[in-house]
C-alpha positions as CSV (number, residue, x, y, z in Angstrom):
1,M,86.2,96.1,110.2
2,P,83.7,98.2,108.5
3,H,84.6,100.3,105.4
4,N,84.0,103.8,106.3
5,K,85.6,105.2,103.0
6,N,85.8,103.7,100.0
7,L,88.8,104.8,97.5
8,K,87.5,105.7,94.1
9,G,88.7,103.8,91.2
10,V,90.3,101.1,93.3
11,G,89.4,97.2,93.2
12,S,88.2,95.3,96.5
13,K,91.9,94.1,96.8
14,E,93.1,97.6,96.9
15,Q,90.3,98.6,99.5
16,R,91.4,96.0,101.7
17,M,95.1,97.0,101.5
18,Y,93.9,100.8,102.2
19,E,91.9,99.6,105.4
20,H,95.1,97.5,106.4
21,I,97.5,100.5,105.9
22,K,95.1,102.9,107.7
23,G,94.5,100.5,110.7
24,S,98.4,100.0,111.1
25,A,99.0,103.8,110.7
26,E,96.3,104.6,113.3
27,K,97.6,102.0,115.9
28,S,101.2,103.1,115.7
29,G,100.3,106.7,115.8
30,K,103.2,107.6,113.6
31,Y,101.2,109.9,111.3
32,G,99.1,111.5,113.7
33,G,95.6,112.6,112.2
34,R,97.0,111.8,108.6
35,A,96.5,108.0,108.8
36,K,93.6,108.2,106.0
37,E,95.8,110.3,103.9
38,V,98.9,108.4,104.0
39,A,97.1,104.9,103.5
40,A,95.1,106.4,100.3
41,R,98.2,107.8,98.9
42,T,100.0,104.8,99.3
43,V,97.4,102.8,97.6
44,M,97.0,105.1,94.9
45,K,100.7,105.3,94.2
46,L,100.8,101.4,94.0
47,H,97.5,101.5,91.8
48,K,99.3,103.6,89.1
49,E,102.7,102.2,89.3
50,K,100.6,98.5,88.4
51,G,99.5,100.7,85.2
52,H,95.8,100.2,86.2
53,Q,93.4,102.8,85.1
54,R,90.6,104.4,87.3
55,G,88.1,101.4,88.2
56,D,90.5,98.4,87.1
């Protein structure tokens, strides 16, 4: 699956998580056209909860 958008300030593991969440949200249709936004917000929330700084 090609990466069409990289999240700034996250590692490769979190980038893969973003792609997975985005794909699941698009497939389910639950969030309409907001799948990318929901995935990005979810990953960034987890990133911050783990105490990571941008780029970690």
